[in-house]
N, CA, C and O atoms as a CHARMM CRD file, in Angstrom:
* protein
*
  340
    1    1 MET  N   -112.03700-250.48600 -32.21900 PROA 1      0.00000
    2    1 MET  CA  -112.58200-250.37200 -31.06000 PROA 1      0.00000
    3    1 MET  C   -112.53600-252.16200 -30.72700 PROA 1      0.00000
    4    1 MET  O   -112.48100-252.39400 -29.52000 PROA 1      0.00000
    5    2 ALA  N   -112.54800-253.20600 -31.47700 PROA 2      0.00000
    6    2 ALA  CA  -112.56700-254.19700 -30.51000 PROA 2      0.00000
    7    2 ALA  C   -112.14000-254.83400 -30.80900 PROA 2      0.00000
    8    2 ALA  O   -112.39100-256.03900 -30.78800 PROA 2      0.00000
    9    3 ARG  N   -110.69200-253.86900 -31.51700 PROA 3      0.00000
   10    3 ARG  CA  -108.83200-254.79300 -32.46200 PROA 3      0.00000
   11    3 ARG  C   -108.65200-253.92900 -30.72400 PROA 3      0.00000
   12    3 ARG  O   -108.56000-254.74100 -29.80400 PROA 3      0.00000
   13    4 LYS  N   -108.61100-252.58500 -30.35200 PROA 4      0.00000
   14    4 LYS  CA  -108.10600-252.89700 -29.70200 PROA 4      0.00000
   15    4 LYS  C   -108.31300-252.93700 -27.70800 PROA 4      0.00000
   16    4 LYS  O   -107.75200-252.36400 -26.77400 PROA 4      0.00000
   17    5 ALA  N   -109.32700-253.86000 -27.83100 PROA 5      0.00000
   18    5 ALA  CA  -110.11900-254.68000 -27.30500 PROA 5      0.00000
   19    5 ALA  C   -109.32600-255.39300 -26.70200 PROA 5      0.00000
   20    5 ALA  O   -108.93000-255.39800 -25.53600 PROA 5      0.00000
   21    6 LYS  N   -109.00300-256.32700 -28.03600 PROA 6      0.00000
   22    6 LYS  CA  -108.50400-257.08700 -28.79900 PROA 6      0.00000
   23    6 LYS  C   -106.94000-258.02200 -27.90500 PROA 6      0.00000
   24    6 LYS  O   -106.68600-259.13100 -27.43400 PROA 6      0.00000
   25    7 THR  N   -106.31700-256.78500 -28.09700 PROA 7      0.00000
   26    7 THR  CA  -105.13700-256.53400 -28.25700 PROA 7      0.00000
   27    7 THR  C   -104.58800-256.76800 -26.66000 PROA 7      0.00000
   28    7 THR  O   -103.93100-257.67100 -26.14300 PROA 7      0.00000
   29    8 VAL  N   -105.28200-255.29100 -26.04700 PROA 8      0.00000
   30    8 VAL  CA  -105.17200-255.05500 -24.53300 PROA 8      0.00000
   31    8 VAL  C   -105.46800-256.47600 -24.17900 PROA 8      0.00000
   32    8 VAL  O   -104.55100-257.09200 -23.63500 PROA 8      0.00000
   33    9 ALA  N   -106.64000-257.12400 -24.40400 PROA 9      0.00000
   34    9 ALA  CA  -106.44800-258.97100 -23.10400 PROA 9      0.00000
   35    9 ALA  C   -105.34600-259.72700 -23.64400 PROA 9      0.00000
   36    9 ALA  O   -104.74800-260.56500 -22.96900 PROA 9      0.00000
   37   10 ARG  N   -104.97900-259.38100 -25.17300 PROA 10     0.00000
   38   10 ARG  CA  -103.62400-260.39000 -25.02800 PROA 10     0.00000
   39   10 ARG  C   -102.70900-259.55300 -24.14900 PROA 10     0.00000
   40   10 ARG  O   -102.71900-260.30800 -23.17700 PROA 10     0.00000
   41   11 LYS  N   -102.06300-258.72400 -23.84300 PROA 11     0.00000
   42   11 LYS  CA  -100.88000-258.41900 -23.66000 PROA 11     0.00000
   43   11 LYS  C   -100.91700-259.00300 -21.58600 PROA 11     0.00000
   44   11 LYS  O   -100.09200-259.48700 -20.81100 PROA 11     0.00000
   45   12 THR  N   -102.57900-258.50400 -21.48900 PROA 12     0.00000
   46   12 THR  CA  -102.36200-258.56800 -19.80800 PROA 12     0.00000
   47   12 THR  C   -102.72700-260.23700 -20.01700 PROA 12     0.00000
   48   12 THR  O   -102.19100-260.47400 -18.93400 PROA 12     0.00000
   49   13 LYS  N   -103.10400-261.37900 -20.40000 PROA 13     0.00000
   50   13 LYS  CA  -103.34000-262.55300 -21.15800 PROA 13     0.00000
   51   13 LYS  C   -101.82700-263.18200 -20.77500 PROA 13     0.00000
   52   13 LYS  O   -101.71900-263.99200 -19.85400 PROA 13     0.00000
   53   14 ALA  N   -100.52500-262.68200 -21.66300 PROA 14     0.00000
   54   14 ALA  CA   -99.64200-262.74100 -21.80700 PROA 14     0.00000
   55   14 ALA  C    -98.56000-262.44900 -20.16900 PROA 14     0.00000
   56   14 ALA  O    -97.69300-263.15800 -19.65800 PROA 14     0.00000
   57   15 ALA  N    -99.03200-261.33300 -19.82900 PROA 15     0.00000
   58   15 ALA  CA   -98.16500-260.82900 -18.70000 PROA 15     0.00000
   59   15 ALA  C    -98.20300-261.16000 -17.95100 PROA 15     0.00000
   60   15 ALA  O    -97.17100-261.15600 -17.28100 PROA 15     0.00000
   61   16 LYS  N    -99.96500-261.99500 -17.15700 PROA 16     0.00000
   62   16 LYS  CA  -100.30100-263.12400 -16.56400 PROA 16     0.00000
   63   16 LYS  C    -99.52700-264.36900 -16.26500 PROA 16     0.00000
   64   16 LYS  O    -99.06700-264.84400 -15.22700 PROA 16     0.00000
   65   17 ALA  N    -99.53800-264.82100 -17.79600 PROA 17     0.00000
   66   17 ALA  CA   -98.39200-265.54600 -17.98400 PROA 17     0.00000
   67   17 ALA  C    -97.22800-266.41700 -17.31000 PROA 17     0.00000
   68   17 ALA  O    -96.89900-267.41600 -16.67000 PROA 17     0.00000
   69   18 THR  N    -96.63000-264.43800 -18.40800 PROA 18     0.00000
   70   18 THR  CA   -95.06500-265.14000 -17.79800 PROA 18     0.00000
   71   18 THR  C    -95.29100-264.41800 -16.06700 PROA 18     0.00000
   72   18 THR  O    -96.02000-265.39900 -15.92600 PROA 18     0.00000
   73   19 LYS  N    -95.32800-263.96600 -15.23300 PROA 19     0.00000
   74   19 LYS  CA   -95.81800-264.36400 -13.67400 PROA 19     0.00000
   75   19 LYS  C    -95.79200-265.59600 -12.99400 PROA 19     0.00000
   76   19 LYS  O    -95.28100-265.80800 -11.89400 PROA 19     0.00000
   77   20 LYS  N    -96.45200-266.49500 -13.81800 PROA 20     0.00000
   78   20 LYS  CA   -97.09100-267.78900 -13.08100 PROA 20     0.00000
   79   20 LYS  C    -95.53900-269.13100 -13.15700 PROA 20     0.00000
   80   20 LYS  O    -95.27300-270.19500 -12.59900 PROA 20     0.00000
   81   21 LYS  N    -94.85500-268.18700 -14.23900 PROA 21     0.00000
   82   21 LYS  CA   -93.70300-268.87000 -14.82600 PROA 21     0.00000
   83   21 LYS  C    -93.15000-268.91500 -14.08600 PROA 21     0.00000
   84   21 LYS  O    -92.73000-270.01400 -13.72200 PROA 21     0.00000
   85   22 THR  N    -92.68900-267.33200 -13.16700 PROA 22     0.00000
   86   22 THR  CA   -91.18100-267.55200 -12.53000 PROA 22     0.00000
   87   22 THR  C    -91.56600-268.30800 -10.91400 PROA 22     0.00000
   88   22 THR  O    -92.66100-268.22000 -10.35800 PROA 22     0.00000
   89   23 VAL  N    -90.69800-268.83400 -10.53100 PROA 23     0.00000
   90   23 VAL  CA   -89.28300-269.41900 -10.06500 PROA 23     0.00000
   91   23 VAL  C    -89.24200-268.43400  -8.80700 PROA 23     0.00000
   92   23 VAL  O    -89.12500-267.21300  -8.91100 PROA 23     0.00000
   93   24 LYS  N    -89.37600-269.26900  -7.37200 PROA 24     0.00000
   94   24 LYS  CA   -89.08200-267.72700  -6.62900 PROA 24     0.00000
   95   24 LYS  C    -87.58400-268.78300  -5.96500 PROA 24     0.00000
   96   24 LYS  O    -87.47000-269.94200  -5.56600 PROA 24     0.00000
   97   25 LYS  N    -86.71400-267.69600  -6.12800 PROA 25     0.00000
   98   25 LYS  CA   -85.37400-268.55800  -5.94600 PROA 25     0.00000
   99   25 LYS  C    -84.91700-268.69400  -4.06800 PROA 25     0.00000
  100   25 LYS  O    -84.39100-267.65000  -3.68200 PROA 25     0.00000
  101   26 THR  N    -85.01000-269.44700  -3.29700 PROA 26     0.00000
  102   26 THR  CA   -84.41400-269.82000  -1.56800 PROA 26     0.00000
  103   26 THR  C    -82.58500-269.15200  -1.83900 PROA 26     0.00000
  104   26 THR  O    -81.73800-268.94700  -2.70800 PROA 26     0.00000
  105   27 ALA  N    -82.73400-269.09500  -1.03200 PROA 27     0.00000
  106   27 ALA  CA   -81.23200-268.47400  -0.55800 PROA 27     0.00000
  107   27 ALA  C    -80.95400-270.20500   0.68800 PROA 27     0.00000
  108   27 ALA  O    -81.48300-270.53000   1.75100 PROA 27     0.00000
  109   28 PRO  N    -79.55700-271.08300  -0.47000 PROA 28     0.00000
  110   28 PRO  CA   -78.97100-271.92500   0.27400 PROA 28     0.00000
  111   28 PRO  C    -79.54800-272.29900   1.45600 PROA 28     0.00000
  112   28 PRO  O    -80.64900-271.81600   1.72000 PROA 28     0.00000
  113   29 LYS  N    -78.91700-273.23500   2.39600 PROA 29     0.00000
  114   29 LYS  CA   -78.81300-273.08500   3.08200 PROA 29     0.00000
  115   29 LYS  C    -77.49700-272.90700   4.41900 PROA 29     0.00000
  116   29 LYS  O    -76.76400-273.88100   4.59300 PROA 29     0.00000
  117   30 ALA  N    -77.34200-271.97400   5.06300 PROA 30     0.00000
  118   30 ALA  CA   -75.93800-272.19300   5.90600 PROA 30     0.00000
  119   30 ALA  C    -74.97700-273.08800   5.94300 PROA 30     0.00000
  120   30 ALA  O    -75.27600-273.87900   5.04900 PROA 30     0.00000
  121   31 LYS  N    -74.04000-273.42700   6.41800 PROA 31     0.00000
  122   31 LYS  CA   -73.05500-275.26200   7.01100 PROA 31     0.00000
  123   31 LYS  C    -73.65600-274.14900   8.54000 PROA 31     0.00000
  124   31 LYS  O    -73.62800-272.99100   8.95700 PROA 31     0.00000
  125   32 LYS  N    -74.28300-275.89800   8.97100 PROA 32     0.00000
  126   32 LYS  CA   -74.28900-275.49900  11.00700 PROA 32     0.00000
  127   32 LYS  C    -72.32600-275.61600  11.25700 PROA 32     0.00000
  128   32 LYS  O    -71.34800-276.09300  10.68000 PROA 32     0.00000
  129   33 ILE  N    -72.58600-275.00600  12.22100 PROA 33     0.00000
  130   33 ILE  CA   -70.70700-274.99000  12.64700 PROA 33     0.00000
  131   33 ILE  C    -70.53400-275.96700  13.87400 PROA 33     0.00000
  132   33 ILE  O    -71.00100-276.21100  14.98700 PROA 33     0.00000
  133   34 ALA  N    -69.55000-276.38200  12.95600 PROA 34     0.00000
  134   34 ALA  CA   -69.05700-278.11700  14.29400 PROA 34     0.00000
  135   34 ALA  C    -68.08600-276.80100  14.77200 PROA 34     0.00000
  136   34 ALA  O    -67.19300-276.09200  14.30800 PROA 34     0.00000
  137   35 ARG  N    -69.17800-277.02600  16.49000 PROA 35     0.00000
  138   35 ARG  CA   -67.81700-276.55800  17.18900 PROA 35     0.00000
  139   35 ARG  C    -67.61200-277.78900  17.33500 PROA 35     0.00000
  140   35 ARG  O    -68.25900-278.76300  16.95200 PROA 35     0.00000
  141   36 ARG  N    -66.13700-277.64100  18.24300 PROA 36     0.00000
  142   36 ARG  CA   -65.37200-278.87700  19.01200 PROA 36     0.00000
  143   36 ARG  C    -64.70200-278.62700  20.43700 PROA 36     0.00000
  144   36 ARG  O    -63.52800-278.29300  20.59800 PROA 36     0.00000
  145   37 PRO  N    -65.23600-278.74900  21.01100 PROA 37     0.00000
  146   37 PRO  CA   -63.88700-278.27600  22.64400 PROA 37     0.00000
  147   37 PRO  C    -62.83900-278.80800  22.27000 PROA 37     0.00000
  148   37 PRO  O    -62.71400-279.64900  21.38000 PROA 37     0.00000
  149   38 TYR  N    -61.87800-278.25300  23.05800 PROA 38     0.00000
  150   38 TYR  CA   -60.39700-278.16200  23.61500 PROA 38     0.00000
  151   38 TYR  C    -59.90500-279.63900  24.26500 PROA 38     0.00000
  152   38 TYR  O    -59.68800-279.44700  25.46100 PROA 38     0.00000
  153   39 SER  N    -59.69800-280.78400  23.96800 PROA 39     0.00000
  154   39 SER  CA   -58.42400-281.12700  24.30000 PROA 39     0.00000
  155   39 SER  C    -57.88500-281.08900  25.06000 PROA 39     0.00000
  156   39 SER  O    -58.28900-280.01400  25.50200 PROA 39     0.00000
  157   40 LYS  N    -56.73900-281.59500  26.13800 PROA 40     0.00000
  158   40 LYS  CA   -55.92300-281.94300  26.91500 PROA 40     0.00000
  159   40 LYS  C    -54.81400-281.30300  26.41600 PROA 40     0.00000
  160   40 LYS  O    -54.23500-280.25500  26.70300 PROA 40     0.00000
  161   41 ALA  N    -54.55000-282.69900  25.11300 PROA 41     0.00000
  162   41 ALA  CA   -54.17400-282.64100  23.63300 PROA 41     0.00000
  163   41 ALA  C    -53.52400-281.26200  22.90700 PROA 41     0.00000
  164   41 ALA  O    -52.37700-280.88300  22.66900 PROA 41     0.00000
  165   42 ASP  N    -54.80200-280.74700  22.69600 PROA 42     0.00000
  166   42 ASP  CA   -54.81800-279.65100  21.91400 PROA 42     0.00000
  167   42 ASP  C    -54.30100-278.67100  22.26900 PROA 42     0.00000
  168   42 ASP  O    -53.69900-277.99300  21.43700 PROA 42     0.00000
  169   43 ILE  N    -54.36800-278.24900  23.69600 PROA 43     0.00000
  170   43 ILE  CA   -54.31400-277.54200  24.81700 PROA 43     0.00000
  171   43 ILE  C    -52.33400-277.55400  24.81000 PROA 43     0.00000
  172   43 ILE  O    -51.45200-276.77500  25.17100 PROA 43     0.00000
  173   44 LYS  N    -52.37100-278.33400  24.44600 PROA 44     0.00000
  174   44 LYS  CA   -51.04300-278.69100  25.11300 PROA 44     0.00000
  175   44 LYS  C    -50.02900-278.58000  23.33600 PROA 44     0.00000
  176   44 LYS  O    -48.81200-278.70300  23.48100 PROA 44     0.00000
  177   45 GLU  N    -50.31800-278.45600  22.46300 PROA 45     0.00000
  178   45 GLU  CA   -50.04400-278.30000  20.70400 PROA 45     0.00000
  179   45 GLU  C    -50.02000-277.46900  21.14300 PROA 45     0.00000
  180   45 GLU  O    -48.90400-277.36600  21.65100 PROA 45     0.00000
  181   46 LEU  N    -50.82000-276.31300  21.41500 PROA 46     0.00000
  182   46 LEU  CA   -50.91200-275.13700  21.51500 PROA 46     0.00000
  183   46 LEU  C    -50.02800-274.41400  22.03300 PROA 46     0.00000
  184   46 LEU  O    -49.29600-273.73400  21.31300 PROA 46     0.00000
  185   47 ARG  N    -49.89200-274.41100  23.64400 PROA 47     0.00000
  186   47 ARG  CA   -48.77100-274.09700  24.10700 PROA 47     0.00000
  187   47 ARG  C    -47.06400-274.45600  23.15700 PROA 47     0.00000
  188   47 ARG  O    -46.14300-273.65100  23.02300 PROA 47     0.00000
  189   48 ALA  N    -47.10500-275.47100  22.79100 PROA 48     0.00000
  190   48 ALA  CA   -45.82200-275.46500  22.22900 PROA 48     0.00000
  191   48 ALA  C    -45.53800-274.71000  21.07600 PROA 48     0.00000
  192   48 ALA  O    -44.45600-274.23100  20.73500 PROA 48     0.00000
  193   49 HSD  N    -46.59700-274.65900  20.53200 PROA 49     0.00000
  194   49 HSD  CA   -47.10300-274.23400  18.89900 PROA 49     0.00000
  195   49 HSD  C    -46.21300-272.74800  19.49200 PROA 49     0.00000
  196   49 HSD  O    -45.00400-272.73400  19.26300 PROA 49     0.00000
  197   50 SER  N    -46.72400-271.74400  20.11000 PROA 50     0.00000
  198   50 SER  CA   -46.89700-270.25800  20.83600 PROA 50     0.00000
  199   50 SER  C    -45.54900-270.31900  21.74700 PROA 50     0.00000
  200   50 SER  O    -45.18300-269.20600  22.12500 PROA 50     0.00000
  201   51 LYS  N    -44.56400-271.65900  22.26400 PROA 51     0.00000
  202   51 LYS  CA   -43.66400-271.74000  22.49000 PROA 51     0.00000
  203   51 LYS  C    -42.51900-271.65800  21.46600 PROA 51     0.00000
  204   51 LYS  O    -41.43700-271.14000  21.74100 PROA 51     0.00000
  205   52 ALA  N    -42.86300-272.28800  20.06600 PROA 52     0.00000
  206   52 ALA  CA   -42.26800-272.38700  18.86400 PROA 52     0.00000
  207   52 ALA  C    -42.06400-270.91400  18.28000 PROA 52     0.00000
  208   52 ALA  O    -41.08700-270.45200  17.69100 PROA 52     0.00000
  209   53 ARG  N    -43.23300-270.33700  18.60800 PROA 53     0.00000
  210   53 ARG  CA   -43.54300-268.92900  17.79500 PROA 53     0.00000
  211   53 ARG  C    -43.34800-269.09500  16.31700 PROA 53     0.00000
  212   53 ARG  O    -42.61500-268.46300  15.55700 PROA 53     0.00000
  213   54 THR  N    -44.60600-270.61500  15.95700 PROA 54     0.00000
  214   54 THR  CA   -45.10000-270.93800  15.22700 PROA 54     0.00000
  215   54 THR  C    -45.94100-269.76500  14.50800 PROA 54     0.00000
  216   54 THR  O    -46.34600-268.94600  15.33200 PROA 54     0.00000
  217   55 PRO  N    -46.36000-269.43500  12.97000 PROA 55     0.00000
  218   55 PRO  CA   -47.33100-268.42100  13.18000 PROA 55     0.00000
  219   55 PRO  C    -48.22400-268.89900  12.97900 PROA 55     0.00000
  220   55 PRO  O    -48.26100-270.00500  12.44000 PROA 55     0.00000
  221   56 VAL  N    -49.70800-267.96100  13.49400 PROA 56     0.00000
  222   56 VAL  CA   -51.35300-268.33000  14.14200 PROA 56     0.00000
  223   56 VAL  C    -51.77900-269.27000  12.33100 PROA 56     0.00000
  224   56 VAL  O    -51.92000-270.49300  12.34100 PROA 56     0.00000
  225   57 GLU  N    -51.86200-268.79500  11.53400 PROA 57     0.00000
  226   57 GLU  CA   -52.40800-269.55200  10.56200 PROA 57     0.00000
  227   57 GLU  C    -51.66200-270.79300   9.76200 PROA 57     0.00000
  228   57 GLU  O    -51.93100-271.53900   8.82100 PROA 57     0.00000
  229   58 LYS  N    -50.75200-270.61400  10.53000 PROA 58     0.00000
  230   58 LYS  CA   -50.12000-272.79500  10.00700 PROA 58     0.00000
  231   58 LYS  C    -50.57000-273.30500  11.21400 PROA 58     0.00000
  232   58 LYS  O    -51.24300-274.29300  10.92100 PROA 58     0.00000
  233   59 ILE  N    -50.55800-273.17800  12.25300 PROA 59     0.00000
  234   59 ILE  CA   -51.25800-273.50400  13.29300 PROA 59     0.00000
  235   59 ILE  C    -53.02700-273.73300  13.11300 PROA 59     0.00000
  236   59 ILE  O    -53.62300-274.78600  13.33800 PROA 59     0.00000
  237   60 ALA  N    -53.35000-273.04900  12.86800 PROA 60     0.00000
  238   60 ALA  CA   -55.31800-273.02200  11.96400 PROA 60     0.00000
  239   60 ALA  C    -54.98000-273.56800  11.39100 PROA 60     0.00000
  240   60 ALA  O    -55.98000-274.27600  11.51200 PROA 60     0.00000
  241   61 LYS  N    -53.67100-274.76500   9.79500 PROA 61     0.00000
  242   61 LYS  CA   -54.30600-275.35900   8.82500 PROA 61     0.00000
  243   61 LYS  C    -54.17200-276.48400   9.70300 PROA 61     0.00000
  244   61 LYS  O    -54.89800-277.47600   9.63100 PROA 61     0.00000
  245   62 LEU  N    -52.77600-276.25400  10.95000 PROA 62     0.00000
  246   62 LEU  CA   -52.71100-278.08500  11.63400 PROA 62     0.00000
  247   62 LEU  C    -53.40500-278.36200  12.39900 PROA 62     0.00000
  248   62 LEU  O    -53.36700-279.57400  12.61000 PROA 62     0.00000
  249   63 THR  N    -54.55000-277.49200  13.38800 PROA 63     0.00000
  250   63 THR  CA   -55.10000-277.84900  13.66200 PROA 63     0.00000
  251   63 THR  C    -56.44800-277.88000  13.72300 PROA 63     0.00000
  252   63 THR  O    -57.16300-278.24600  14.65600 PROA 63     0.00000
  253   64 LYS  N    -56.87200-277.27900  12.16800 PROA 64     0.00000
  254   64 LYS  CA   -58.03500-277.44700  11.28200 PROA 64     0.00000
  255   64 LYS  C    -58.97400-276.52000  12.38600 PROA 64     0.00000
  256   64 LYS  O    -60.16400-276.82700  12.31200 PROA 64     0.00000
  257   65 ARG  N    -58.70300-275.54900  13.29700 PROA 65     0.00000
  258   65 ARG  CA   -59.56500-274.60900  13.36200 PROA 65     0.00000
  259   65 ARG  C    -59.34100-272.96500  12.52700 PROA 65     0.00000
  260   65 ARG  O    -58.71400-272.55400  11.55100 PROA 65     0.00000
  261   66 THR  N    -60.08300-272.49400  13.37100 PROA 66     0.00000
  262   66 THR  CA   -60.41800-271.18800  12.84600 PROA 66     0.00000
  263   66 THR  C    -58.88200-270.51300  13.33400 PROA 66     0.00000
  264   66 THR  O    -58.10300-271.28300  13.89600 PROA 66     0.00000
  265   67 VAL  N    -58.48200-269.14800  13.12400 PROA 67     0.00000
  266   67 VAL  CA   -57.33400-268.44200  13.33100 PROA 67     0.00000
  267   67 VAL  C    -57.70700-267.67900  14.54100 PROA 67     0.00000
  268   67 VAL  O    -56.86200-267.19600  15.29600 PROA 67     0.00000
  269   68 GLY  N    -59.13300-267.56300  14.73600 PROA 68     0.00000
  270   68 GLY  CA   -60.48000-266.97200  15.55700 PROA 68     0.00000
  271   68 GLY  C    -59.95600-267.47300  16.85100 PROA 68     0.00000
  272   68 GLY  O    -59.30100-266.86200  17.69600 PROA 68     0.00000
  273   69 SER  N    -60.33300-268.59900  16.84600 PROA 69     0.00000
  274   69 SER  CA   -60.62600-269.52000  17.81400 PROA 69     0.00000
  275   69 SER  C    -59.26600-270.30800  18.90700 PROA 69     0.00000
  276   69 SER  O    -59.30500-270.72300  20.06500 PROA 69     0.00000
  277   70 LEU  N    -57.85500-270.22900  17.60700 PROA 70     0.00000
  278   70 LEU  CA   -56.90900-270.00600  18.77400 PROA 70     0.00000
  279   70 LEU  C    -56.78500-268.38200  18.51600 PROA 70     0.00000
  280   70 LEU  O    -56.39600-268.24100  17.35700 PROA 70     0.00000
  281   71 ARG  N    -56.88700-267.66900  18.87100 PROA 71     0.00000
  282   71 ARG  CA   -56.28700-266.81900  19.65900 PROA 71     0.00000
  283   71 ARG  C    -57.17200-266.79100  21.16800 PROA 71     0.00000
  284   71 ARG  O    -56.70200-266.87200  22.30300 PROA 71     0.00000
  285   72 GLN  N    -58.52200-266.65800  20.77700 PROA 72     0.00000
  286   72 GLN  CA   -59.35200-266.31900  21.77800 PROA 72     0.00000
  287   72 GLN  C    -58.94300-267.85100  23.27500 PROA 72     0.00000
  288   72 GLN  O    -58.81700-267.81000  24.49900 PROA 72     0.00000
  289   73 LYS  N    -58.88600-268.78700  22.40000 PROA 73     0.00000
  290   73 LYS  CA   -58.37200-270.15300  22.95800 PROA 73     0.00000
  291   73 LYS  C    -57.39400-269.37600  24.18900 PROA 73     0.00000
  292   73 LYS  O    -57.51300-268.89100  25.31400 PROA 73     0.00000
  293   74 ALA  N    -56.25900-269.64800  23.03100 PROA 74     0.00000
  294   74 ALA  CA   -54.22000-268.26700  23.82900 PROA 74     0.00000
  295   74 ALA  C    -54.68300-266.91200  25.47500 PROA 74     0.00000
  296   74 ALA  O    -54.13400-266.64400  26.54400 PROA 74     0.00000
  297   75 MET  N    -55.74900-266.52200  24.86500 PROA 75     0.00000
  298   75 MET  CA   -56.07900-265.58500  25.41500 PROA 75     0.00000
  299   75 MET  C    -56.79100-265.99900  26.63200 PROA 75     0.00000
  300   75 MET  O    -56.70300-265.32100  27.65600 PROA 75     0.00000
  301   76 LYS  N    -57.43200-266.98500  26.58300 PROA 76     0.00000
  302   76 LYS  CA   -58.31800-267.30200  28.23600 PROA 76     0.00000
  303   76 LYS  C    -56.75100-268.67400  28.39800 PROA 76     0.00000
  304   76 LYS  O    -56.90000-269.12100  29.53400 PROA 76     0.00000
  305   77 LEU  N    -55.68100-269.27900  27.84900 PROA 77     0.00000
  306   77 LEU  CA   -54.75200-269.48600  28.44100 PROA 77     0.00000
  307   77 LEU  C    -54.26600-268.87500  29.08000 PROA 77     0.00000
  308   77 LEU  O    -54.00100-269.27700  30.21300 PROA 77     0.00000
  309   78 GLY  N    -53.89300-267.53000  28.63200 PROA 78     0.00000
  310   78 GLY  CA   -52.36600-266.39900  28.91000 PROA 78     0.00000
  311   78 GLY  C    -51.27100-266.92300  28.35300 PROA 78     0.00000
  312   78 GLY  O    -50.11100-266.88700  28.76100 PROA 78     0.00000
  313   79 ILE  N    -51.89600-267.60700  27.01300 PROA 79     0.00000
  314   79 ILE  CA   -50.32100-267.20000  26.07400 PROA 79     0.00000
  315   79 ILE  C    -50.19800-266.08800  25.25000 PROA 79     0.00000
  316   79 ILE  O    -50.83500-265.04600  25.09000 PROA 79     0.00000
  317   80 GLY  N    -49.44500-266.47200  24.88900 PROA 80     0.00000
  318   80 GLY  CA   -49.20400-265.83300  23.54000 PROA 80     0.00000
  319   80 GLY  C    -49.15600-266.11200  22.31600 PROA 80     0.00000
  320   80 GLY  O    -48.25200-266.89500  22.02500 PROA 80     0.00000
  321   81 LEU  N    -49.93800-265.68200  21.29600 PROA 81     0.00000
  322   81 LEU  CA   -49.74600-265.75400  19.42900 PROA 81     0.00000
  323   81 LEU  C    -50.02000-264.77600  19.22200 PROA 81     0.00000
  324   81 LEU  O    -50.80300-263.94700  19.68500 PROA 81     0.00000
  325   82 GLY  N    -49.01900-264.86500  18.11200 PROA 82     0.00000
  326   82 GLY  CA   -49.35100-263.65400  17.02800 PROA 82     0.00000
  327   82 GLY  C    -48.62500-262.61100  17.14200 PROA 82     0.00000
  328   82 GLY  O    -47.42800-262.55600  16.85800 PROA 82     0.00000
  329   83 HSD  N    -49.75900-261.11700  17.84800 PROA 83     0.00000
  330   83 HSD  CA   -49.51000-260.00000  16.65700 PROA 83     0.00000
  331   83 HSD  C    -49.23100-259.75200  19.03700 PROA 83     0.00000
  332   83 HSD  O    -48.43000-258.91500  19.45300 PROA 83     0.00000
  333   84 GLN  N    -49.88200-260.45300  19.81600 PROA 84     0.00000
  334   84 GLN  CA   -49.57900-260.67300  20.97900 PROA 84     0.00000
  335   84 GLN  C    -48.52100-260.36000  21.58200 PROA 84     0.00000
  336   84 GLN  O    -48.48400-259.54600  22.50500 PROA 84     0.00000
  337   85 ARG  N    -47.41200-261.05700  21.06200 PROA 85     0.00000
  338   85 ARG  CA   -45.87500-261.14300  21.54600 PROA 85     0.00000
  339   85 ARG  C    -45.24000-260.23300  21.92400 PROA 85     0.00000
  340   85 ARG  O    -44.07100-260.39800  22.27400 PROA 85     0.00000
């Protein structure tokens, strides 16, 4: 009977020890969105690309802006980009 009690005690101590060693993993911090306003030169460039019918993905790479950002700005300016033509 004494042996059973000792093995149970050992198992619980081992379980407690493993619980202490676990480390909580935290999610990596998300990058803060850097919003850049459109300058007059950016708008002029966007109008030129629209007239030249440059693909939106290519404009996005050249201007280092997202496709969504370019589409939104073009919509506000009333010019067509991509599927809107």
